[in-house]
C-alpha positions as protocol buffer text, in pm:
chain_id: "A"
residue {
  index: 1
  type: MET
  ca { x: -1 y: 7 z: -6 }
}
residue {
  index: 2
  type: PRO
  ca { x: 104 y: 353 z: -27 }
}
residue {
  index: 3
  type: PRO
  ca { x: 285 y: 525 z: 257 }
}
residue {
  index: 4
  type: PHE
  ca { x: 62 y: 715 z: 487 }
}
residue {
  index: 5
  type: GLY
  ca { x: 0 y: 1039 z: 303 }
}
residue {
  index: 6
  type: PRO
  ca { x: -208 y: 1195 z: 26 }
}
residue {
  index: 7
  type: VAL
  ca { x: -382 y: 947 z: -189 }
}
residue {
  index: 8
  type: ASP
  ca { x: -616 y: 965 z: -496 }
}
residue {
  index: 9
  type: ARG
  ca { x: -978 y: 864 z: -453 }
}
residue {
  index: 10
  type: LYS
  ca { x: -942 y: 572 z: -694 }
}
residue {
  index: 11
  type: ASP
  ca { x: -629 y: 446 z: -517 }
}
residue {
  index: 12
  type: LEU
  ca { x: -804 y: 469 z: -188 }
}
residue {
  index: 13
  type: ILE
  ca { x: -1097 y: 259 z: -322 }
}
residue {
  index: 14
  type: ARG
  ca { x: -848 y: 7 z: -471 }
}
residue {
  index: 15
  type: HIS
  ca { x: -661 y: -32 z: -140 }
}
residue {
  index: 16
  type: LEU
  ca { x: -969 y: -60 z: 65 }
}
residue {
  index: 17
  type: ARG
  ca { x: -1086 y: -340 z: -158 }
}
residue {
  index: 18
  type: LYS
  ca { x: -758 y: -520 z: -92 }
}
residue {
  index: 19
  type: ILE
  ca { x: -822 y: -491 z: 286 }
}
residue {
  index: 20
  type: GLY
  ca { x: -1168 y: -647 z: 246 }
}
residue {
  index: 21
  type: PHE
  ca { x: -1413 y: -375 z: 181 }
}
residue {
  index: 22
  type: GLN
  ca { x: -1684 y: -417 z: -79 }
}
residue {
  index: 23
  type: GLY
  ca { x: -1821 y: -136 z: -293 }
}
residue {
  index: 24
  type: PRO
  ca { x: -1832 y: 156 z: -342 }
}
residue {
  index: 25
  type: PHE
  ca { x: -2211 y: 172 z: -330 }
}
residue {
  index: 26
  type: SER
  ca { x: -2415 y: 483 z: -401 }
}
residue {
  index: 27
  type: GLY
  ca { x: -2618 y: 625 z: -116 }
}
residue {
  index: 28
  type: GLY
  ca { x: -2720 y: 963 z: 1 }
}
residue {
  index: 29
  type: ARG
  ca { x: -2467 y: 1224 z: -46 }
}
residue {
  index: 30
  type: HIS
  ca { x: -2158 y: 1004 z: -50 }
}
residue {
  index: 31
  type: ALA
  ca { x: -2070 y: 658 z: -170 }
}
residue {
  index: 32
  type: PHE
  ca { x: -1991 y: 403 z: 89 }
}
residue {
  index: 33
  type: MET
  ca { x: -1800 y: 76 z: 125 }
}
residue {
  index: 34
  type: VAL
  ca { x: -1877 y: -210 z: 362 }
}
residue {
  index: 35
  type: ARG
  ca { x: -1672 y: -463 z: 544 }
}
residue {
  index: 36
  type: ASN
  ca { x: -1860 y: -695 z: 788 }
}
residue {
  index: 37
  type: ASP
  ca { x: -2051 y: -450 z: 1003 }
}
residue {
  index: 38
  type: ILE
  ca { x: -1837 y: -138 z: 924 }
}
residue {
  index: 39
  type: VAL
  ca { x: -1977 y: 114 z: 681 }
}
residue {
  index: 40
  type: LEU
  ca { x: -1720 y: 365 z: 562 }
}
residue {
  index: 41
  type: HIS
  ca { x: -1837 y: 675 z: 368 }
}
residue {
  index: 42
  type: ILE
  ca { x: -1598 y: 768 z: 81 }
}
residue {
  index: 43
  type: PRO
  ca { x: -1526 y: 1138 z: -13 }
}
residue {
  index: 44
  type: ASN
  ca { x: -1684 y: 1255 z: -346 }
}
residue {
  index: 45
  type: PRO
  ca { x: -1440 y: 1292 z: -636 }
}
residue {
  index: 46
  type: HIS
  ca { x: -1266 y: 1629 z: -635 }
}
residue {
  index: 47
  type: ARG
  ca { x: -956 y: 1779 z: -799 }
}
residue {
  index: 48
  type: GLY
  ca { x: -680 y: 1706 z: -546 }
}
residue {
  index: 49
  type: ALA
  ca { x: -566 y: 1405 z: -352 }
}
residue {
  index: 50
  type: ILE
  ca { x: -722 y: 1308 z: -20 }
}
residue {
  index: 51
  type: GLY
  ca { x: -501 y: 1466 z: 246 }
}
residue {
  index: 52
  type: LYS
  ca { x: -336 y: 1306 z: 552 }
}
residue {
  index: 53
  type: GLU
  ca { x: -602 y: 1446 z: 798 }
}
residue {
  index: 54
  type: LEU
  ca { x: -896 y: 1302 z: 593 }
}
residue {
  index: 55
  type: LEU
  ca { x: -716 y: 976 z: 536 }
}
residue {
  index: 56
  type: SER
  ca { x: -645 y: 946 z: 903 }
}
residue {
  index: 57
  type: ARG
  ca { x: -1018 y: 994 z: 983 }
}
residue {
  index: 58
  type: LEU
  ca { x: -1122 y: 745 z: 721 }
}
residue {
  index: 59
  type: LEU
  ca { x: -889 y: 484 z: 853 }
}
residue {
  index: 60
  type: ARG
  ca { x: -1001 y: 542 z: 1209 }
}
residue {
  index: 61
  type: GLN
  ca { x: -1370 y: 510 z: 1106 }
}
residue {
  index: 62
  type: GLY
  ca { x: -1290 y: 194 z: 913 }
}
residue {
  index: 63
  type: LYS
  ca { x: -1097 y: 44 z: 1202 }
}
residue {
  index: 64
  type: ILE
  ca { x: -783 y: 15 z: 994 }
}
residue {
  index: 65
  type: SER
  ca { x: -447 y: 65 z: 1171 }
}
residue {
  index: 66
  type: ARG
  ca { x: -175 y: 267 z: 1002 }
}
residue {
  index: 67
  type: GLN
  ca { x: 38 y: -45 z: 993 }
}
residue {
  index: 68
  type: GLU
  ca { x: -230 y: -241 z: 812 }
}
residue {
  index: 69
  type: TRP
  ca { x: -269 y: 34 z: 558 }
}
residue {
  index: 70
  type: GLU
  ca { x: 109 y: 47 z: 483 }
}
residue {
  index: 71
  type: GLN
  ca { x: 162 y: -328 z: 487 }
}
residue {
  index: 72
  type: LEU
  ca { x: -52 y: -449 z: 201 }
}
Protein backbone atom coordinates (compact mmCIF):
# COMPACT_ATOMS: atom_id res chain seq x y z
CA MET A 1 0.00 0.00 0.00
CA PRO A 2 1.05 3.55 -0.28
CA PRO A 3 2.87 5.24 2.55
CA PHE A 4 0.62 7.17 4.88
CA GLY A 5 -0.02 10.42 3.05
CA PRO A 6 -2.06 12.02 0.29
CA VAL A 7 -3.84 9.47 -1.91
CA ASP A 8 -6.13 9.71 -4.95
CA ARG A 9 -9.75 8.61 -4.51
CA LYS A 10 -9.42 5.73 -6.98
CA ASP A 11 -6.29 4.48 -5.19
CA LEU A 12 -8.09 4.73 -1.84
CA ILE A 13 -10.93 2.58 -3.18
CA ARG A 14 -8.51 0.05 -4.69
CA HIS A 15 -6.59 -0.30 -1.43
CA LEU A 16 -9.75 -0.57 0.67
CA ARG A 17 -10.87 -3.44 -1.57
CA LYS A 18 -7.56 -5.21 -0.90
CA ILE A 19 -8.22 -4.88 2.84
CA GLY A 20 -11.63 -6.49 2.43
CA PHE A 21 -14.13 -3.70 1.84
CA GLN A 22 -16.83 -4.12 -0.80
CA GLY A 23 -18.20 -1.33 -2.95
CA PRO A 24 -18.36 1.56 -3.40
CA PHE A 25 -22.13 1.67 -3.33
CA SER A 26 -24.13 4.81 -4.00
CA GLY A 27 -26.21 6.23 -1.23
CA GLY A 28 -27.26 9.62 0.01
CA ARG A 29 -24.67 12.31 -0.52
CA HIS A 30 -21.61 10.05 -0.47
CA ALA A 31 -20.71 6.62 -1.75
CA PHE A 32 -19.85 4.04 0.89
CA MET A 33 -17.95 0.80 1.28
CA VAL A 34 -18.75 -2.09 3.61
CA ARG A 35 -16.67 -4.66 5.50
CA ASN A 36 -18.56 -6.91 7.92
CA ASP A 37 -20.52 -4.45 10.10
CA ILE A 38 -18.38 -1.39 9.25
CA VAL A 39 -19.79 1.18 6.84
CA LEU A 40 -17.20 3.66 5.56
CA HIS A 41 -18.33 6.76 3.68
CA ILE A 42 -16.01 7.67 0.81
CA PRO A 43 -15.32 11.31 -0.14
CA ASN A 44 -16.82 12.51 -3.39
CA PRO A 45 -14.42 12.99 -6.33
CA HIS A 46 -12.63 16.32 -6.35
CA ARG A 47 -9.56 17.81 -7.96
CA GLY A 48 -6.83 17.10 -5.44
CA ALA A 49 -5.72 14.07 -3.53
CA ILE A 50 -7.21 13.06 -0.19
CA GLY A 51 -4.94 14.62 2.43
CA LYS A 52 -3.37 13.06 5.51
CA GLU A 53 -6.00 14.43 7.89
CA LEU A 54 -8.96 13.04 5.96
CA LEU A 55 -7.14 9.75 5.33
CA SER A 56 -6.47 9.46 9.06
CA ARG A 57 -10.18 9.98 9.86
CA LEU A 58 -11.24 7.46 7.21
CA LEU A 59 -8.86 4.81 8.52
CA ARG A 60 -10.04 5.41 12.10
CA GLN A 61 -13.70 5.10 11.05
CA GLY A 62 -12.89 1.95 9.08
CA LYS A 63 -10.98 0.48 12.04
CA ILE A 64 -7.84 0.16 9.91
CA SER A 65 -4.50 0.65 11.64
CA ARG A 66 -1.78 2.66 9.99
CA GLN A 67 0.40 -0.46 9.94
CA GLU A 68 -2.34 -2.43 8.15
CA TRP A 69 -2.67 0.39 5.62
CA GLU A 70 1.05 0.46 4.86
CA GLN A 71 1.61 -3.33 4.85
CA LEU A 72 -0.57 -4.55 1.99
